[in-house]
N, C-alpha and C positions, 0 to 999 in steps of 0.2 A: 447523317450526311458525314460526320467525322469518323463515325465507326466504319463507314462503307470507304472512305478515303483511304484510312489506315489500311483496311483490309486489302483496298487494291493494290496500297503501296508496298505492304508485305508480300502480297502474291506477285510482284513485277520483281521485287528485291531477291525472291525465291528462285525467280525464273532466271534471272541474271546470273545467280549464283550457280544453279544447275546447269545453264548454258557454259559458263566458265569451268566448272569442273570437268564437263563432257569434252570441251576444246583441251584441258589439260591432259586429261586420259587418251585423246586421239592424236595429240604430238608427242605424247612421251614416247622417246626412243626404244627399242627394244633390243635387249642384248643378244648377241650371237650365243646358241648353245653350246660351243665350243671356240677354241681359239682358231682363229682364221689368216695366218701370216700368208705374205704374199711371197711367190715363188720368185719374184724378180730381186728378191734381197736376200743376201748370204743368211743374216740372222734369222730369217724366215724359215730357211731349208735347215739351219742347225737347230732351231726350235723344234720343228718336226722331228729331225733325226735323234734329239735327247728324249722326245716323247715315245719314240720306237724302241729305243734302247733301253727306255726303263720299263718297257712291258707294255705301252699303250698301243692303240689300234688309230690309225689316222687314215684320213681319205687323201689320195695324191693323184697329180695327173700322171699320164702315162702317154706312149705315143699313138694310143689309140682312145679308149674312153677313160674317165676316171676310175680308179681302183681303190679298195680298201686294203691297207698294208699291216703287216705285224713282223716284228722282227722273228727269225727262224731259231733265234735263241731264247723264245719265249714261248713254250707251248701253249701256257694259259691265254694268252694274248690271241694265238690262232682259233683255240677253243672260242673265246669272245667274238670272232668273226663269224662263226656259224650261228651265235646266238643273236647277234646284231641283224644279220641278213634273215634269220630264220631258215638258214640252208641246210639241206637235207644232209645229214652225215655221210651218206653213201657218195655224195659228190666230192670228190678230190679237190684240194686247193694246190695252185702251181708255185712256183718260186721265179723270181727275177734275180738274174745277176748282172754285172755291170759289163762284161766283156767275154768275149771266148777266150782269152790268155788266163782269165781267172779260173775258167774250166779245165783248161789244160794242165794247169798247176795241181789241180786235185789228181789228176792221173787216172780217170775213170777208163776203163777197158773198152774203149771204143774202137771201131774198126776205121780203116783209112776211108771207106765208104761215108760212114756218118760223120765222121770229122768234116770231111769236104762237103757234105750236105749243110751241115752248120755253118762252116763258113760262108756259105752261098745264101743262107737265108736270115743269118744273124748279122748286125742288128737290125730287127725290123718286127712287124707284125705277126711273125709265125712262131708259134711255141712248139716244141720237140717234145715228144714223150719218150722216156728212155728208161732202160732198168736199173733201178735203184741199186745202191752198193755202199759200203763203207767209205768210198771217196767222197760221197756227201758232206760227212763229218768234217774231212780234209779241206772241202769247200768252204765249211761255216755254217752248216745247217744245225749242228749241235742239238740241243735239247728237243728241238721241235721234228726230228727226224720222222717219229710215228705219227707226226700230224699233219705233214704235208704229202701230196701223190696218195698212192695206194699203197698196200703192203710190198707190192713188187715194182712198181713204177711210179714215175714222175714227170710232170711237164715242168721243162725249163723254158724260160725266154730272156732274152736280150732286148732291152726296148732301145729304140732309136729315138731318143729323149735325153737330151743334155741334162735338164733338171732330174729327171729319173735318174740315171746314170750317176751323178754326183750324190743323191741321197743314198743309193745303194753303197758307194764307197765309203759312207759316212756311217753305214749300220751294218754292213754286210747282207749276203742274202736275204730277201723279204718273201714271205709267204703274201701271196697277191689273188684278190678275185674282184669281179667288179663291184663297183659302189652302188647297188642297188637292192632294195629288197628282193629275196629270191622270186623268181618267175615274172619281173617287171622289167622295164625297157631300162637300158643302160644311162648312165648320168652322163651328160656331156658337156657340163658345166658345174665349176665348184658349187655354184648356188645351188644346185639339184641335190647335191651331195649333202648340204649343210641342211636344205630344208626336209630331206627326206630321211637322213640317219643321225643328222649333227648333234642329237641329244644323247646318242649311245657313243659318240667318239670322243677321242682325246685332243684331236685337233683335225682340219682340212688346210692343206697347202693349195692357196688360192693360184690358179694359172688360166682362167678365163675360159673360152670355149676349146673344147678338146680338139684333138687333130683329125679324128674320125667320128663316125657315129656309129660304128660297129666295133665288136671286140676283135681279138686276134683270130687269127686261122690257126686250127689244132691239128697237128700231125701225129699220128703214132707211128713211131721209127723201132719200135721193139723187134721187129722182123725186117729191118733194112739189110741185114746181111743175108736174107734169102731173095733178095732181089724185089722188096716190095714195102711201101709205105700206105698209111690209110689215112683219109682226109676225115677225121672225127666231126670237126665244124669250119663250115667255110665263113671266115670273117673278111676283114678288110683286105687282106690278099686273096686273090680269086684261087681257086682250087686248081684250074688248068694252069696258071702259073707256077704253082709250087710243083705240079708234076712234071711240067716242062724241066724247070730246075733239076728234079730226082734225075730225070732221064737222061739230061746232059750231062750230069756229075757222074752217074753209073756209067756212062759209055765212056766217059774219060778216064776213070779208075781201071775199068775193063781192058 
């Protein structure tokens, strides 16, 4: 009886101990895989800017969906984006700048028609593909010149998002692509970026739900002076609206 009672007591104690350990494991907080400062704090924005300026890759909010960003001064960081996303090398990465005046200061050889079209779609969810040139280095693209766009062209976008613009003002032009594994759906909340890619990122700037559920509209403007543009991807801005803007601008210029 005593042996039995002791055995029962021992078993009950072990049960309590295991239960307690299980509760401890269950309730233990899990650390985020990367830093995740808030976009609503200047210190948060500065933290992400410092990471980017040091050659890091971070998840950032935009005026459409969340994106992965790297400084155009750090080609190795742009290469890292390709590895993180498992992105095919033949798919080019675009750049974000903060305003059209920044572009004008670089003095690219754009026609009046292209300038006017850009003035009508920037800032916003339209990216314009234009011909590359040394003016990109004046713009601040730097050592990342060969890792953004293609050999001959590049997509430029000016986001209509105060947070993103402030960030670019602190870093210079950013190499940008959507924050999702290649071929998968866009990330529409910072939690999605952290859970899907956080272990490979240097940080995620948290801004809650994204403004859109799809990415930007991409327009090839390399033949705009021949009176033609091509919608390569219809995103948050309808293709019909973009073509309407183009026709209106073209008629004004002519």
